[in-house]
C-alpha positions as CSV (number, residue, x, y, z in Angstrom):
1,M,-82.8,-32.9,176.2
2,T,-81.4,-33.6,172.1
3,S,-83.6,-35.6,170.3
4,A,-82.2,-38.5,167.9
5,L,-82.1,-36.8,165.1
6,E,-79.9,-34.0,166.7
7,R,-77.3,-36.7,167.9
8,T,-74.3,-37.2,166.4
9,H,-72.1,-40.4,165.3
10,C,-69.8,-41.9,167.5
11,Q,-66.4,-40.6,167.0
12,A,-64.7,-44.0,166.9
13,T,-63.2,-46.2,164.7
14,T,-64.1,-50.0,164.2
15,K,-61.4,-52.6,164.3
16,A,-61.8,-52.6,160.6
17,G,-60.6,-48.9,160.6
18,L,-64.1,-47.7,159.2
19,P,-66.0,-45.0,161.1
20,C,-68.4,-46.4,163.8
21,K,-72.1,-46.1,162.6
22,A,-73.8,-46.1,165.9
23,L,-75.1,-42.6,167.6
24,A,-73.2,-41.1,170.5
25,V,-74.5,-40.9,173.9
26,S,-75.6,-37.8,175.7
27,A,-72.9,-35.7,176.5
28,S,-70.1,-37.9,174.7
29,P,-68.8,-38.2,171.6
30,Y,-68.5,-42.2,171.6
31,C,-71.2,-45.0,171.3
32,N,-71.8,-47.0,174.5
33,M,-69.7,-49.4,173.0
34,H,-66.8,-47.1,172.8
35,G,-67.0,-44.8,175.8
36,P,-65.5,-45.0,178.8
37,N,-68.1,-47.7,180.2
38,A,-67.5,-49.8,177.2
39,K,-65.9,-52.7,179.2
40,A,-68.5,-52.9,181.7
41,I,-71.6,-52.8,179.4
42,Q,-69.7,-55.5,177.1
43,T,-69.3,-57.8,180.4
44,L,-73.0,-57.1,181.6
45,G,-74.3,-57.6,177.9
46,G,-72.4,-61.0,177.9
47,K,-73.5,-61.8,181.0
48,H,-77.4,-61.3,180.1
49,K,-77.1,-63.1,176.7
50,S,-75.7,-66.5,178.4
51,S,-77.7,-69.5,178.2
52,A,-76.7,-69.9,182.3
53,Y,-78.3,-66.4,183.1
54,R,-81.7,-67.2,181.0
55,L,-81.8,-70.6,182.6
56,E,-81.1,-68.8,186.1
57,D,-83.9,-66.7,185.3
58,K,-86.2,-69.6,184.9
59,M,-85.3,-71.5,188.0
60,S,-87.6,-71.8,191.0
61,P,-86.4,-69.7,194.1
62,R,-85.6,-73.4,195.9
63,L,-83.4,-74.4,192.8
64,K,-81.8,-70.9,192.7
65,D,-80.7,-71.7,196.3
66,V,-79.3,-74.9,195.4
67,V,-77.3,-73.6,192.7
68,E,-76.2,-70.6,195.2
69,L,-74.9,-73.4,197.6
70,L,-73.2,-75.2,195.2
71,G,-71.3,-72.5,193.9
72,T,-70.2,-71.2,197.3
73,A,-68.9,-75.0,198.3
74,A,-67.0,-75.0,195.0
75,K,-65.2,-71.7,196.2
76,E,-65.0,-72.7,199.6
77,V,-63.3,-76.2,198.6
78,H,-61.1,-74.2,195.9
79,S,-60.0,-72.0,199.0
80,G,-59.4,-74.9,201.4
81,K,-62.5,-73.1,203.6
82,I,-63.9,-77.0,203.3
83,T,-62.5,-80.6,202.6
84,P,-63.2,-82.1,199.0
85,S,-65.3,-84.7,200.8
86,Q,-67.5,-82.2,202.3
87,G,-67.7,-80.6,199.0
88,S,-68.9,-83.7,197.7
89,S,-71.2,-84.7,200.6
90,L,-72.8,-81.4,199.7
91,A,-73.0,-81.8,195.9
92,S,-74.8,-85.3,196.7
93,I,-77.0,-83.5,198.9
94,A,-78.0,-81.0,196.5
95,T,-78.4,-83.6,193.5
96,A,-80.8,-85.6,195.5
97,L,-83.1,-82.2,196.6
98,I,-82.8,-81.6,192.7
99,K,-84.1,-84.8,191.8
100,A,-86.7,-84.8,194.6
101,V,-88.0,-81.0,192.9
102,E,-87.6,-82.2,189.6
103,S,-89.9,-85.3,190.2
104,A,-92.4,-83.4,192.6
105,S,-92.7,-80.9,189.4
106,L,-92.9,-83.9,186.9
107,E,-96.1,-85.4,189.2
108,M,-97.9,-82.5,189.1
109,R,-97.7,-82.0,185.6
110,V,-98.8,-85.3,185.1
111,S,-101.5,-84.9,187.4
112,L,-103.1,-81.5,185.6
113,L,-102.8,-83.7,182.4
114,E,-104.8,-86.3,183.6
115,V,-107.7,-83.7,185.2
116,R,-107.6,-82.0,181.6
117,T,-108.2,-85.5,180.0
118,K,-110.9,-86.6,182.1
119,R,-112.4,-83.1,181.5
120,G,-112.0,-83.4,177.7
121,D,-109.7,-80.7,177.4
122,T,-107.4,-81.5,174.5
123,D,-106.0,-78.4,173.5
124,E,-102.9,-77.4,175.3
125,F,-104.0,-73.9,175.5
126,G,-107.5,-74.2,176.3
127,P,-109.4,-73.0,179.7
């Protein structure tokens, strides 16, 4: 295996016509952004940087299920598998479920703050 010091620079040129300054990967004369898998890597990188992806990572499993259900319903309405009114009904139910989950979460957080206040914990990062 070659070390980073032994690796060569990418042989591609940038859009500006300058040599790419990135290091070539393994047995390729190109870096990840110019190699044969460049498009797939760029697409994946863009997905992982998106706000939606980061938000999805923080969602509870129940909310992830609702988001997946709504995505499926949207595709099925578009393809004609279900009617727009059925899709609208699913969206209404999902909205109610999300509000219930948010309310329960908020209620839990308020209860926790009340307990901390009664104990005299004013530091949010305290024990």
